C-alpha positions as CSV (number, residue, x, y, z in Angstrom):
1,X,78.7,-14.6,194.2
2,X,82.7,-16.1,193.7
3,X,85.3,-13.5,194.7
4,X,87.1,-12.3,191.4
5,X,90.7,-13.0,191.0
6,X,93.0,-10.4,189.8
7,X,95.3,-11.4,187.2
8,X,98.6,-10.0,185.7
9,X,99.5,-11.7,182.4
10,X,103.1,-11.8,181.7
11,X,103.7,-12.7,177.4
12,X,102.8,-11.4,174.3
13,X,102.7,-14.6,172.8
14,X,100.5,-17.4,174.2
15,X,99.7,-15.2,177.0
16,X,96.9,-13.4,174.4
17,X,95.5,-17.1,174.4
18,X,95.3,-17.0,178.5
19,X,93.8,-13.2,178.2
20,X,91.0,-14.1,176.0
21,X,90.4,-17.0,178.6
22,X,90.7,-15.3,181.5
23,X,88.3,-12.4,179.8
24,X,85.4,-15.1,178.6
25,X,84.9,-15.6,182.4
26,X,84.1,-12.4,183.6
27,X,82.7,-13.6,187.1
28,X,85.8,-15.6,188.3
29,X,88.7,-13.3,187.1
30,X,89.6,-9.7,186.2
31,X,92.9,-9.4,184.1
32,X,94.4,-6.1,185.7
33,X,97.7,-5.9,184.3
34,X,99.7,-7.0,181.3
35,X,103.6,-7.0,181.1
36,X,105.9,-7.3,178.1
37,X,109.5,-6.1,177.2
38,X,108.2,-4.2,174.2
39,X,107.3,-1.2,176.2
40,X,104.9,-0.4,172.7
41,X,103.5,-4.0,172.8
42,X,102.4,-3.8,176.2
43,X,100.6,-0.4,175.9
44,X,98.8,-1.9,172.4
45,X,97.4,-5.3,173.9
46,X,96.5,-3.7,177.3
47,X,94.4,-0.4,175.2
48,X,92.7,-3.5,172.8
49,X,92.1,-5.7,175.8
50,X,90.7,-3.6,177.8
51,X,93.5,-4.1,180.4
52,X,93.8,-1.1,183.0
53,X,97.5,-1.1,183.3
54,X,100.8,-2.2,181.3
55,X,104.4,-2.6,182.3
56,X,107.7,-3.8,180.7
57,X,109.1,-5.4,183.9
58,X,108.7,-8.3,185.4
59,X,109.2,-6.8,189.1
60,X,106.8,-4.1,188.3
61,X,103.9,-6.4,187.7
62,X,104.5,-8.4,190.7
63,X,104.5,-5.6,192.9
64,X,101.0,-4.7,191.7
65,X,97.9,-5.8,194.1
66,X,97.3,-9.1,192.2
67,X,96.4,-12.5,193.2
68,X,97.6,-14.7,190.1
69,X,100.7,-13.8,188.0
70,X,100.5,-15.8,184.4
71,X,103.6,-16.5,183.5
72,X,103.6,-17.2,179.5
73,X,107.6,-15.8,178.7
74,X,110.3,-18.1,177.2
75,X,111.0,-21.4,178.8
76,X,113.9,-20.4,180.6
77,X,112.5,-17.5,182.6
78,X,109.5,-20.0,184.1
79,X,111.5,-20.8,186.9
80,X,113.0,-17.8,188.2
81,X,109.7,-15.9,187.8
82,X,107.6,-18.5,188.9
83,X,110.0,-18.7,192.6
84,X,109.9,-14.4,192.6
85,X,106.1,-14.4,191.9
86,X,105.6,-16.8,194.9
87,X,108.1,-15.4,197.1
88,X,106.1,-12.2,196.6
89,X,102.9,-14.1,197.5
90,X,101.0,-14.7,194.7
91,X,99.5,-17.9,192.9
92,X,100.8,-18.5,189.4
93,X,100.4,-20.1,186.8
94,X,103.3,-21.3,184.2
95,X,103.2,-22.0,180.5
96,X,105.3,-24.9,179.7
97,X,107.8,-26.7,179.9
98,X,107.8,-25.3,183.2
99,X,111.6,-26.6,183.6
100,X,114.4,-28.1,182.8
101,X,115.4,-30.1,185.3
102,X,113.7,-32.2,187.8
103,X,116.2,-30.7,190.4
104,X,114.4,-27.3,189.4
105,X,110.8,-28.9,189.6
106,X,111.6,-29.6,193.0
107,X,113.0,-26.6,194.4
108,X,109.8,-25.1,192.8
109,X,107.5,-27.3,194.8
110,X,109.2,-26.4,198.2
111,X,109.0,-23.1,197.3
112,X,104.9,-23.4,196.6
113,X,104.6,-25.5,200.1
114,X,106.8,-22.3,201.8
115,X,105.0,-19.6,200.5
116,X,101.5,-21.2,201.1
117,X,100.5,-20.3,197.2
118,X,99.9,-22.6,194.5
119,X,101.3,-23.0,190.5
120,X,99.2,-24.4,188.4
121,X,101.2,-25.2,185.1
122,X,99.5,-25.4,181.6
123,X,98.1,-28.2,180.3
124,X,95.5,-26.9,178.4
125,X,95.0,-30.3,175.9
126,X,93.8,-32.0,178.9
127,X,90.3,-30.2,179.1
128,X,89.1,-31.9,176.0
129,X,86.0,-33.5,176.3
130,X,87.1,-36.3,173.6
131,X,89.6,-38.0,176.1
132,X,87.2,-36.7,179.2
133,X,84.4,-39.9,177.4
134,X,87.6,-41.5,177.6
135,X,88.1,-41.4,181.3
136,X,84.6,-41.6,182.2
137,X,84.4,-45.0,180.0
138,X,87.9,-45.9,182.4
139,X,86.1,-44.8,185.5
140,X,83.3,-47.2,184.8
141,X,85.1,-50.3,184.0
142,X,84.0,-50.7,180.6
143,X,87.8,-49.9,178.9
144,X,89.4,-52.8,180.9
145,X,92.9,-53.5,180.6
146,X,95.2,-51.0,178.2
147,X,97.3,-53.1,175.5
148,X,99.2,-50.8,173.5
149,X,98.9,-47.0,172.7
150,X,99.8,-44.9,169.4
151,X,100.7,-41.0,169.0
152,X,101.0,-38.6,166.0
153,X,102.6,-35.2,166.2
154,X,103.1,-34.5,163.0
155,X,103.3,-30.3,162.2
156,X,104.9,-28.2,160.1
157,X,107.3,-25.2,161.5
158,X,109.0,-23.4,159.1
159,X,112.0,-21.2,158.6
160,X,109.5,-17.7,160.0
161,X,108.2,-20.0,162.5
162,X,111.9,-19.6,164.3
163,X,112.7,-15.9,163.0
164,X,109.6,-14.9,164.7
165,X,110.8,-16.2,168.5
166,X,114.2,-15.8,168.2
167,X,114.3,-17.7,171.9
168,X,113.0,-21.1,169.4
169,X,115.3,-23.5,168.3
170,X,117.7,-23.0,171.3
171,X,118.9,-25.2,173.9
172,X,119.7,-22.7,176.1
173,X,115.9,-20.8,175.5
174,X,113.6,-22.8,175.0
175,X,115.1,-25.7,176.5
176,X,114.5,-27.9,173.9
177,X,112.7,-28.9,170.7
178,X,109.9,-30.9,169.7
179,X,109.4,-33.3,172.5
180,X,109.8,-30.1,175.0
181,X,107.5,-27.5,173.0
182,X,105.3,-29.6,170.7
183,X,104.6,-33.0,171.7
184,X,104.3,-32.5,175.3
185,X,101.4,-32.1,175.6
186,X,100.0,-35.4,173.9
187,X,102.4,-37.2,176.1
188,X,101.0,-35.4,179.2
189,X,97.7,-36.8,178.2
190,X,99.1,-40.2,177.6
191,X,100.1,-40.5,181.0
192,X,96.6,-38.9,182.4
193,X,95.1,-42.2,180.5
194,X,97.9,-44.8,181.5
195,X,99.4,-44.1,184.5
196,X,103.3,-43.6,186.1
197,X,105.9,-44.6,182.9
198,X,108.5,-47.8,184.0
199,X,110.8,-47.0,180.9
200,X,111.7,-45.0,178.2
201,X,113.2,-45.3,175.2
202,X,113.8,-42.2,172.4
203,X,115.1,-41.4,169.3
204,X,116.0,-37.8,167.9
205,X,117.1,-36.1,165.1
206,X,117.6,-32.8,162.9
207,X,115.9,-32.9,160.1
208,X,113.9,-30.3,159.4
209,X,115.6,-26.6,159.7
210,X,119.0,-25.8,161.1
211,X,118.0,-24.9,164.8
212,X,120.4,-26.4,167.8
213,X,117.4,-28.8,168.9
214,X,115.5,-31.8,167.9
215,X,113.0,-31.6,165.4
216,X,112.0,-34.9,165.1
217,X,111.3,-38.5,167.2
218,X,110.7,-41.9,167.6
219,X,109.6,-43.1,171.5
220,X,108.7,-46.4,172.9
221,X,107.3,-46.2,176.8
222,X,106.6,-49.1,178.7
223,X,104.3,-48.2,181.6
224,X,103.8,-49.5,184.5
225,X,101.5,-52.1,184.4
226,X,103.1,-53.5,181.4
227,X,101.4,-51.3,178.9
228,X,103.3,-50.1,175.7
229,X,103.1,-47.6,173.5
230,X,104.9,-45.4,170.4
231,X,105.0,-41.7,169.7
232,X,106.3,-40.3,166.2
233,X,106.9,-36.4,166.2
234,X,107.9,-34.5,163.4
235,X,107.9,-30.6,162.3
236,X,108.6,-31.6,158.9
237,X,105.0,-32.8,157.9
238,X,103.1,-31.3,155.2
239,X,100.3,-30.3,157.2
240,X,99.6,-30.5,160.7
241,X,97.7,-33.4,162.5
242,X,97.7,-34.9,166.0
243,X,96.2,-38.0,166.7
244,X,95.9,-40.5,169.4
245,X,94.7,-44.2,169.4
246,X,94.5,-46.5,172.8
247,X,94.0,-50.3,172.5
248,X,91.8,-51.6,175.6
249,X,90.1,-54.5,176.6
250,X,86.7,-53.4,175.7
251,X,87.3,-50.8,173.7
252,X,89.3,-49.0,170.6
253,X,89.6,-45.6,171.1
254,X,90.3,-42.7,168.8
255,X,90.6,-39.4,168.6
256,X,90.1,-36.7,165.8
257,X,92.9,-35.7,163.7
258,X,92.9,-31.6,165.2
259,X,96.1,-30.7,165.6
260,X,96.3,-28.4,168.7
261,X,93.0,-30.1,169.9
262,X,93.8,-34.2,170.7
263,X,91.9,-34.3,173.3
264,X,88.1,-32.9,172.0
265,X,85.8,-34.1,169.8
266,X,85.1,-35.9,168.2
267,X,87.0,-39.4,169.7
268,X,85.6,-42.5,168.3
269,X,85.0,-45.7,170.7
270,X,84.8,-48.8,168.5
271,X,83.8,-52.5,170.6
272,X,84.4,-56.0,169.4
273,X,80.8,-56.3,169.0
274,X,76.6,-55.8,169.6
275,X,77.5,-56.3,173.4
276,X,80.1,-54.1,173.8
277,X,78.7,-51.1,172.1
278,X,75.7,-51.1,174.1
279,X,77.7,-51.2,177.3
280,X,79.6,-48.3,175.8
281,X,76.9,-46.5,175.2
282,X,74.7,-46.9,178.7
283,X,78.4,-45.5,180.6
284,X,78.3,-42.7,177.8
285,X,74.8,-41.8,178.4
286,X,75.2,-39.8,182.1
287,X,78.5,-38.1,181.0
288,X,78.5,-34.7,181.0
289,X,80.8,-32.2,178.9
290,X,82.8,-29.8,180.8
291,X,84.7,-26.3,179.3
292,X,88.1,-26.6,177.4
293,X,91.1,-25.8,176.7
294,X,92.7,-22.8,179.3
295,X,88.7,-21.9,179.9
296,X,88.1,-25.1,181.0
297,X,91.7,-25.3,183.1
298,X,91.3,-21.5,184.6
299,X,87.6,-22.4,185.2
300,X,88.5,-25.2,187.4
301,X,91.4,-23.7,188.8
302,X,89.1,-20.5,190.5
303,X,87.4,-23.2,192.1
304,X,91.0,-24.6,193.8
305,X,92.1,-20.6,194.5
306,X,89.0,-19.5,196.2
307,X,87.5,-22.8,197.7
308,X,89.1,-26.8,198.8
309,X,88.7,-28.2,195.3
310,X,92.3,-29.6,193.8
311,X,94.0,-27.9,191.4
312,X,93.3,-29.0,187.4
313,X,96.9,-29.2,186.8
314,X,100.0,-29.2,189.7
315,X,103.4,-28.8,190.2
316,X,103.7,-33.1,190.4
317,X,101.9,-33.1,187.0
318,X,104.4,-30.7,185.8
319,X,107.1,-33.1,187.3
320,X,105.7,-36.0,185.7
321,X,106.2,-34.0,182.3
322,X,109.8,-33.1,183.0
323,X,110.8,-36.6,184.1
324,X,109.6,-38.2,181.3
325,X,111.6,-35.1,179.1
326,X,114.8,-36.2,181.1
327,X,114.7,-39.9,180.8
328,X,113.5,-39.3,176.5
329,X,116.6,-36.8,176.6
330,X,119.0,-39.2,178.3
331,X,117.9,-42.5,176.2
332,X,118.5,-40.1,173.1
333,X,122.1,-39.2,174.1
334,X,123.0,-42.9,175.3
335,X,121.3,-44.9,173.2
336,X,120.1,-46.7,176.2
337,X,116.5,-46.9,177.8
338,X,116.0,-44.9,180.4
339,X,114.3,-46.2,183.6
340,X,111.7,-44.3,185.8
341,X,111.4,-42.9,188.9
342,X,114.2,-40.7,188.1
343,X,116.1,-39.6,191.3
344,X,118.6,-37.4,192.2
345,X,121.6,-39.4,191.6
346,X,120.4,-40.0,187.8
347,X,123.6,-38.1,185.6
348,X,120.3,-36.1,184.2
349,X,118.7,-35.1,188.0
350,X,120.3,-31.4,187.7
351,X,119.0,-31.0,183.6
352,X,119.6,-31.9,180.3
353,X,120.7,-29.1,178.4
354,X,124.2,-28.7,178.6
355,X,124.4,-32.2,177.6
356,X,122.5,-31.8,174.7
357,X,123.6,-28.9,173.8
358,X,127.5,-30.6,173.0
359,X,125.9,-32.2,170.1
360,X,123.5,-30.7,167.9
361,X,119.7,-32.3,168.1
362,X,121.0,-35.1,170.0
363,X,121.1,-38.1,168.2
364,X,122.0,-36.2,164.7
């Protein structure tokens, strides 16, 4: 039987979904502690979720005998809390965005190496079986060369959303707007399918709510192999919809419209002719679906932490995501396309928050 890992979860927002995912894998994990700055909330969650211990200070949960610290706090806490947990000899699971600069990501990567522990940033959208089927077709050579892709992240966020989390909509605490907190997942999926970026052009605006950060954006991506993609993002839609569409040489792949599960079924794969359809069907005949969302990430994470398997999501993956954000915010601020990779000599290598905060909403 696999060794159960003892987990402490910090933060009672999205952290509650993490708790449910760990508890759905009882042979792999035991949630032993919960931390929230609100003592009443900490005790209530611990009682409702049958968690043995509740605390209100990060120092207290790090001091417990745990294998994994799950950090689901507001974004500006992610880097310092990750570093503290690593220093205490704990593995770390940490929500997105991991950091507000490539400089900080590189510090985390070095701390991970020094500590000999692992950091797995959260990108639960990766573990959808619709997206996995597309990766399966690509691996079998059925898709062929990619040509273009389009993305939509059209969600609805009202004033009540920002009132419920006072850290939201502020550069210093949320570290960004719709690009950093909402479209970050679908952009991660885009890079998973199409590989490394070469250039990003972005325009942002604040058009929906009176916040500091952007709530609308339009982006053009050029990938290293020449593939082009576009992304449309708004928090002012009348409904919540996410969509991905890829045009490959051998097929067109399109997701469903579920806003928070764009990687999940149903996906459609359209061929140009009957022979192409037969190739797709034959290639998918041996596809085996796996667990999805946080359960999918945590199930794979356990194998990495207790054996020799690869981490399902790595600091390098988070770095690619932060590099995309760095490029997008730089392009938004300057009006120029941003070239990748981005090195220490780039004006935004140390971060975008201070510069972006000087003008409300980027371009607006």
